[in-house]
Phi, psi and omega in degrees: 000136179268126178244349179272112186293327178296319177295322178300316180294325177297318179295320178300313181300318180297321180289321184291336183294338179267111184297337180288352182270003186302312180296320179300319179298318178299316183292319176299316182293326175302316179300320181293316185295320187253009182301130176259132178300331183195142167222160187305130177243008177072031177226187188290347180277351186302311181294325183294323188247004188297334181259012181294126181201167180285146186267333184232093185294326181295312179297322179298313180300320178299316179295319181295320178296319178297317181292323177301314179297326178296333178269006184063034176252153176296127182297338178293347181297334179301309180295319181295315180301313181297314182297313182292326178293314178299317179297319179295315179302313181297315182292318182292326179282352176094032174093007177284167180297137180292154174294154165289139180281118177260115182232146179267119195272355182292126179294346178299337181264004199271337193284313188214149180297343179302329180284337177280334194303309181301324180294311180296317180298323178297322179291326185268344185305317179299334180272313190258340181219061182300136178092350181256158177211169176064214183299326179296321179292318179301312181298316182294319180294315180297320178294320180295317179295331180276009177088012178109177181295149179302321181298337180261010177098001178268192180251006175060208184294327178299321177294327177295321176297325179297329178294321187281330187250132167066029177076018184297341183296337183255011171274155182304323183296333183258357188272053178277192181298324181298317179294319177300320179295320179295312181293329177291336175275324186211099175297339176300329178296321178295320180297312182294320180293321179296320179294320177302314184296325178296320177297318178301315180299312187284315188270334188245299185296311185286327177296324178278000176061033179265076184295326180299316178296319179300317179294325179293320178298316179298318178300316179294324177299317179299317180296321179297316180298317178298320179298317180291326177294323176296319179294324176296318178299323178295321180293328182295340178300332173236066191301314183295318181292328186252021187305311183294320179297321179296315179299317180295318181292324176298319178294319178299316179297321177300315178301315184292324177293319177298318180295320179299315180298319181295320178292323177296321179295334178296332180275000000 
């Protein structure tokens, strides 16, 4: 984690010099704006952390606007990201009240998903990499989220990063066994990733008029849903033992189907 703000600014400058990073900067900033400190993972920590949230929303928004300008992004993107994310959550859930956006406001977490990775991997390790810890657990979790090792036909750790950033978990490339296991533990994870992807579609892909990329994302979403439905069928072979996982995965698939329809309507 970076705590030195001068070092943080140096890293920002290095990233901005590459014009090809513009989309990456938007996606990274989206993660910062809508980051939730915690969502249910189906374990004993759920009750302990379920109410975790930022205490001063005004100060947080001020910091986010400052950080947007540091990335050469329009500071109004903070409000747009929040608004579109809330709208996506509400729509995907079927018209229920949107969640409050819980975001962690320290700019030390803001530059790249790499700083989130050890934390996220630590939360998922008991599910996806039981018995491992430290760097081995991080590597194993990222590989699992990416559909397995590259040598075995998966996308390895690179695919795992796609899960963490920009709604990648619901793309076909990321919908491996690891993602199915995560969604079977927590359909809320599918909801948040689906909402992120809608923001990416609406605020980034469509604004840049990249219809081809938008169509590719929709195609991958369909493949992801089919992959998760296959995993649900496998769980049904031991229906009584896997009852809760099946229910969770069914809810996750419902969210993803709703999200797919909303993205298709954008075109």
